[in-house]
CHARMM internal coordinates of N, CA and C (Angstrom, degrees):
IC EDIT
DIST 1 N 1 CA 1.4718
DIST 1 CA 1 C 1.5189
ANGL 1 N 1 CA 1 C 110.46
DIST 1 C 2 N 1.3146
ANGL 1 CA 1 C 2 N 116.39
DIHE 1 N 1 CA 1 C 2 N -37.34
DIST 2 N 2 CA 1.4645
ANGL 1 C 2 N 2 CA 120.83
DIHE 1 CA 1 C 2 N 2 CA 179.72
DIST 2 CA 2 C 1.5301
ANGL 2 N 2 CA 2 C 110.37
DIHE 1 C 2 N 2 CA 2 C -62.32
DIST 2 C 3 N 1.3457
ANGL 2 CA 2 C 3 N 115.92
DIHE 2 N 2 CA 2 C 3 N -37.69
DIST 3 N 3 CA 1.4646
ANGL 2 C 3 N 3 CA 119.81
DIHE 2 CA 2 C 3 N 3 CA 179.75
DIST 3 CA 3 C 1.5293
ANGL 3 N 3 CA 3 C 110.28
DIHE 2 C 3 N 3 CA 3 C -61.03
DIST 3 C 4 N 1.3209
ANGL 3 CA 3 C 4 N 116.82
DIHE 3 N 3 CA 3 C 4 N -38.22
DIST 4 N 4 CA 1.4664
ANGL 3 C 4 N 4 CA 121.09
DIHE 3 CA 3 C 4 N 4 CA 179.37
DIST 4 CA 4 C 1.5261
ANGL 4 N 4 CA 4 C 110.03
DIHE 3 C 4 N 4 CA 4 C -63.17
DIST 4 C 5 N 1.3279
ANGL 4 CA 4 C 5 N 116.08
DIHE 4 N 4 CA 4 C 5 N -40.35
DIST 5 N 5 CA 1.4625
ANGL 4 C 5 N 5 CA 120.53
DIHE 4 CA 4 C 5 N 5 CA 179.69
DIST 5 CA 5 C 1.5239
ANGL 5 N 5 CA 5 C 110.21
DIHE 4 C 5 N 5 CA 5 C -65.74
DIST 5 C 6 N 1.3344
ANGL 5 CA 5 C 6 N 116.37
DIHE 5 N 5 CA 5 C 6 N -41.20
DIST 6 N 6 CA 1.4577
ANGL 5 C 6 N 6 CA 120.41
DIHE 5 CA 5 C 6 N 6 CA 179.63
DIST 6 CA 6 C 1.5248
ANGL 6 N 6 CA 6 C 110.88
DIHE 5 C 6 N 6 CA 6 C -63.79
DIST 6 C 7 N 1.3318
ANGL 6 CA 6 C 7 N 116.68
DIHE 6 N 6 CA 6 C 7 N -41.01
DIST 7 N 7 CA 1.4660
ANGL 6 C 7 N 7 CA 120.50
DIHE 6 CA 6 C 7 N 7 CA 177.38
DIST 7 CA 7 C 1.5233
ANGL 7 N 7 CA 7 C 109.64
DIHE 6 C 7 N 7 CA 7 C -63.26
DIST 7 C 8 N 1.3123
ANGL 7 CA 7 C 8 N 116.01
DIHE 7 N 7 CA 7 C 8 N -40.95
DIST 8 N 8 CA 1.4672
ANGL 7 C 8 N 8 CA 120.86
DIHE 7 CA 7 C 8 N 8 CA 178.90
DIST 8 CA 8 C 1.5198
ANGL 8 N 8 CA 8 C 110.44
DIHE 7 C 8 N 8 CA 8 C -60.70
DIST 8 C 9 N 1.3308
ANGL 8 CA 8 C 9 N 116.23
DIHE 8 N 8 CA 8 C 9 N -42.66
DIST 9 N 9 CA 1.4595
ANGL 8 C 9 N 9 CA 120.51
DIHE 8 CA 8 C 9 N 9 CA 179.36
DIST 9 CA 9 C 1.5144
ANGL 9 N 9 CA 9 C 111.18
DIHE 8 C 9 N 9 CA 9 C -64.44
DIST 9 C 10 N 1.3287
ANGL 9 CA 9 C 10 N 116.67
DIHE 9 N 9 CA 9 C 10 N -40.14
DIST 10 N 10 CA 1.4622
ANGL 9 C 10 N 10 CA 120.63
DIHE 9 CA 9 C 10 N 10 CA -178.45
DIST 10 CA 10 C 1.5285
ANGL 10 N 10 CA 10 C 111.17
DIHE 9 C 10 N 10 CA 10 C -69.35
DIST 10 C 11 N 1.3460
ANGL 10 CA 10 C 11 N 116.28
DIHE 10 N 10 CA 10 C 11 N -26.18
DIST 11 N 11 CA 1.4653
ANGL 10 C 11 N 11 CA 119.91
DIHE 10 CA 10 C 11 N 11 CA -178.69
DIST 11 CA 11 C 1.5264
ANGL 11 N 11 CA 11 C 112.06
DIHE 10 C 11 N 11 CA 11 C -90.16
DIST 11 C 12 N 1.3214
ANGL 11 CA 11 C 12 N 116.52
DIHE 11 N 11 CA 11 C 12 N -15.65
DIST 12 N 12 CA 1.4689
ANGL 11 C 12 N 12 CA 119.11
DIHE 11 CA 11 C 12 N 12 CA -177.18
DIST 12 CA 12 C 1.5284
ANGL 12 N 12 CA 12 C 112.21
DIHE 11 C 12 N 12 CA 12 C -132.31
DIST 12 C 13 N 1.3421
ANGL 12 CA 12 C 13 N 117.80
DIHE 12 N 12 CA 12 C 13 N 62.67
DIST 13 N 13 CA 1.4656
ANGL 12 C 13 N 13 CA 121.13
DIHE 12 CA 12 C 13 N 13 CA -179.91
DIST 13 CA 13 C 1.5234
ANGL 13 N 13 CA 13 C 111.99
DIHE 12 C 13 N 13 CA 13 C -72.98
DIST 13 C 14 N 1.3152
ANGL 13 CA 13 C 14 N 117.75
DIHE 13 N 13 CA 13 C 14 N -12.36
DIST 14 N 14 CA 1.4571
ANGL 13 C 14 N 14 CA 122.45
DIHE 13 CA 13 C 14 N 14 CA -176.77
DIST 14 CA 14 C 1.5266
ANGL 14 N 14 CA 14 C 113.48
DIHE 13 C 14 N 14 CA 14 C -80.85
DIST 14 C 15 N 1.3376
ANGL 14 CA 14 C 15 N 115.61
DIHE 14 N 14 CA 14 C 15 N -2.77
DIST 15 N 15 CA 1.4635
ANGL 14 C 15 N 15 CA 118.32
DIHE 14 CA 14 C 15 N 15 CA -178.28
DIST 15 CA 15 C 1.5238
ANGL 15 N 15 CA 15 C 112.38
DIHE 14 C 15 N 15 CA 15 C -71.31
DIST 15 C 16 N 1.3432
ANGL 15 CA 15 C 16 N 116.14
DIHE 15 N 15 CA 15 C 16 N -22.46
DIST 16 N 16 CA 1.4639
ANGL 15 C 16 N 16 CA 119.21
DIHE 15 CA 15 C 16 N 16 CA 176.76
DIST 16 CA 16 C 1.5181
ANGL 16 N 16 CA 16 C 112.74
DIHE 15 C 16 N 16 CA 16 C 66.95
DIST 16 C 17 N 1.3291
ANGL 16 CA 16 C 17 N 116.07
DIHE 16 N 16 CA 16 C 17 N -107.17
DIST 17 N 17 CA 1.4572
ANGL 16 C 17 N 17 CA 121.18
DIHE 16 CA 16 C 17 N 17 CA -177.74
DIST 17 CA 17 C 1.5143
ANGL 17 N 17 CA 17 C 112.07
DIHE 16 C 17 N 17 CA 17 C -60.47
DIST 17 C 18 N 1.3363
ANGL 17 CA 17 C 18 N 116.55
DIHE 17 N 17 CA 17 C 18 N -34.39
DIST 18 N 18 CA 1.4631
ANGL 17 C 18 N 18 CA 120.20
DIHE 17 CA 17 C 18 N 18 CA 179.69
DIST 18 CA 18 C 1.5234
ANGL 18 N 18 CA 18 C 110.83
DIHE 17 C 18 N 18 CA 18 C -62.99
DIST 18 C 19 N 1.3370
ANGL 18 CA 18 C 19 N 116.39
DIHE 18 N 18 CA 18 C 19 N -35.27
DIST 19 N 19 CA 1.4638
ANGL 18 C 19 N 19 CA 120.57
DIHE 18 CA 18 C 19 N 19 CA 179.37
DIST 19 CA 19 C 1.5169
ANGL 19 N 19 CA 19 C 109.89
DIHE 18 C 19 N 19 CA 19 C -62.21
DIST 19 C 20 N 1.3196
ANGL 19 CA 19 C 20 N 116.42
DIHE 19 N 19 CA 19 C 20 N -41.24
DIST 20 N 20 CA 1.4630
ANGL 19 C 20 N 20 CA 120.74
DIHE 19 CA 19 C 20 N 20 CA 178.92
DIST 20 CA 20 C 1.5270
ANGL 20 N 20 CA 20 C 109.91
DIHE 19 C 20 N 20 CA 20 C -61.86
DIST 20 C 21 N 1.3343
ANGL 20 CA 20 C 21 N 115.48
DIHE 20 N 20 CA 20 C 21 N -40.81
DIST 21 N 21 CA 1.4674
ANGL 20 C 21 N 21 CA 120.41
DIHE 20 CA 20 C 21 N 21 CA 179.59
DIST 21 CA 21 C 1.5171
ANGL 21 N 21 CA 21 C 111.42
DIHE 20 C 21 N 21 CA 21 C -63.58
DIST 21 C 22 N 1.3364
ANGL 21 CA 21 C 22 N 116.27
DIHE 21 N 21 CA 21 C 22 N -48.24
DIST 22 N 22 CA 1.4598
ANGL 21 C 22 N 22 CA 120.50
DIHE 21 CA 21 C 22 N 22 CA -178.94
DIST 22 CA 22 C 1.5224
ANGL 22 N 22 CA 22 C 111.33
DIHE 21 C 22 N 22 CA 22 C -66.60
DIST 22 C 23 N 1.3492
ANGL 22 CA 22 C 23 N 116.54
DIHE 22 N 22 CA 22 C 23 N -36.78
DIST 23 N 23 CA 1.4660
ANGL 22 C 23 N 23 CA 119.57
DIHE 22 CA 22 C 23 N 23 CA 179.74
DIST 23 CA 23 C 1.5215
ANGL 23 N 23 CA 23 C 109.74
DIHE 22 C 23 N 23 CA 23 C -63.64
DIST 23 C 24 N 1.3323
ANGL 23 CA 23 C 24 N 116.01
DIHE 23 N 23 CA 23 C 24 N -40.18
DIST 24 N 24 CA 1.4608
ANGL 23 C 24 N 24 CA 120.73
DIHE 23 CA 23 C 24 N 24 CA 177.83
DIST 24 CA 24 C 1.5199
ANGL 24 N 24 CA 24 C 109.98
DIHE 23 C 24 N 24 CA 24 C -63.85
DIST 24 C 25 N 1.3389
ANGL 24 CA 24 C 25 N 115.87
DIHE 24 N 24 CA 24 C 25 N -38.14
DIST 25 N 25 CA 1.4614
ANGL 24 C 25 N 25 CA 120.45
DIHE 24 CA 24 C 25 N 25 CA 179.24
DIST 25 CA 25 C 1.5222
ANGL 25 N 25 CA 25 C 110.63
DIHE 24 C 25 N 25 CA 25 C -64.06
DIST 25 C 26 N 1.3324
ANGL 25 CA 25 C 26 N 115.93
DIHE 25 N 25 CA 25 C 26 N -40.46
DIST 26 N 26 CA 1.4690
ANGL 25 C 26 N 26 CA 120.90
DIHE 25 CA 25 C 26 N 26 CA 178.35
DIST 26 CA 26 C 1.5196
ANGL 26 N 26 CA 26 C 109.99
DIHE 25 C 26 N 26 CA 26 C -62.18
DIST 26 C 27 N 1.3305
ANGL 26 CA 26 C 27 N 116.63
DIHE 26 N 26 CA 26 C 27 N -41.43
DIST 27 N 27 CA 1.4659
ANGL 26 C 27 N 27 CA 120.70
DIHE 26 CA 26 C 27 N 27 CA 179.93
DIST 27 CA 27 C 1.5291
ANGL 27 N 27 CA 27 C 110.34
DIHE 26 C 27 N 27 CA 27 C -61.16
DIST 27 C 28 N 1.3260
ANGL 27 CA 27 C 28 N 115.89
DIHE 27 N 27 CA 27 C 28 N -40.64
DIST 28 N 28 CA 1.4675
ANGL 27 C 28 N 28 CA 120.61
DIHE 27 CA 27 C 28 N 28 CA 179.59
DIST 28 CA 28 C 1.5211
ANGL 28 N 28 CA 28 C 110.36
DIHE 27 C 28 N 28 CA 28 C -66.21
DIST 28 C 29 N 1.3292
ANGL 28 CA 28 C 29 N 116.24
DIHE 28 N 28 CA 28 C 29 N -42.98
DIST 29 N 29 CA 1.4691
ANGL 28 C 29 N 29 CA 120.27
DIHE 28 CA 28 C 29 N 29 CA -179.72
DIST 29 CA 29 C 1.5205
ANGL 29 N 29 CA 29 C 110.36
DIHE 28 C 29 N 29 CA 29 C -62.85
DIST 29 C 30 N 1.3254
ANGL 29 CA 29 C 30 N 116.90
DIHE 29 N 29 CA 29 C 30 N -42.01
DIST 30 N 30 CA 1.4609
ANGL 29 C 30 N 30 CA 120.49
DIHE 29 CA 29 C 30 N 30 CA -179.35
DIST 30 CA 30 C 1.5323
ANGL 30 N 30 CA 30 C 110.71
DIHE 29 C 30 N 30 CA 30 C -65.73
DIST 30 C 31 N 1.3226
ANGL 30 CA 30 C 31 N 116.17
DIHE 30 N 30 CA 30 C 31 N -37.91
DIST 31 N 31 CA 1.4668
ANGL 30 C 31 N 31 CA 119.47
DIHE 30 CA 30 C 31 N 31 CA -178.69
DIST 31 CA 31 C 1.5263
ANGL 31 N 31 CA 31 C 111.13
DIHE 30 C 31 N 31 CA 31 C -68.83
DIST 31 C 32 N 1.3359
ANGL 31 CA 31 C 32 N 116.33
DIHE 31 N 31 CA 31 C 32 N -28.49
DIST 32 N 32 CA 1.4655
ANGL 31 C 32 N 32 CA 119.19
DIHE 31 CA 31 C 32 N 32 CA -179.33
DIST 32 CA 32 C 1.5266
ANGL 32 N 32 CA 32 C 111.48
DIHE 31 C 32 N 32 CA 32 C -84.77
DIST 32 C 33 N 1.3328
ANGL 32 CA 32 C 33 N 116.77
DIHE 32 N 32 CA 32 C 33 N -32.28
DIST 33 N 33 CA 1.4690
ANGL 32 C 33 N 33 CA 119.71
DIHE 32 CA 32 C 33 N 33 CA -177.93
DIST 33 CA 33 C 1.5303
ANGL 33 N 33 CA 33 C 111.36
DIHE 32 C 33 N 33 CA 33 C -82.01
DIST 33 C 34 N 1.3217
ANGL 33 CA 33 C 34 N 116.18
DIHE 33 N 33 CA 33 C 34 N -34.82
DIST 34 N 34 CA 1.4589
ANGL 33 C 34 N 34 CA 118.57
DIHE 33 CA 33 C 34 N 34 CA -178.87
DIST 34 CA 34 C 1.5133
ANGL 34 N 34 CA 34 C 110.41
DIHE 33 C 34 N 34 CA 34 C -106.73
END
COOR INIT
IC SEED 1 N 1 CA 1 C
IC BUILD
């Protein structure tokens, strides 16, 4: 699932603030899975 989010981020760098939000979400997911 994290890979899908990363692909989404790479395809939508123009979101600006949204990218920061999603990146933070990825960090949380990684901290919970690993």
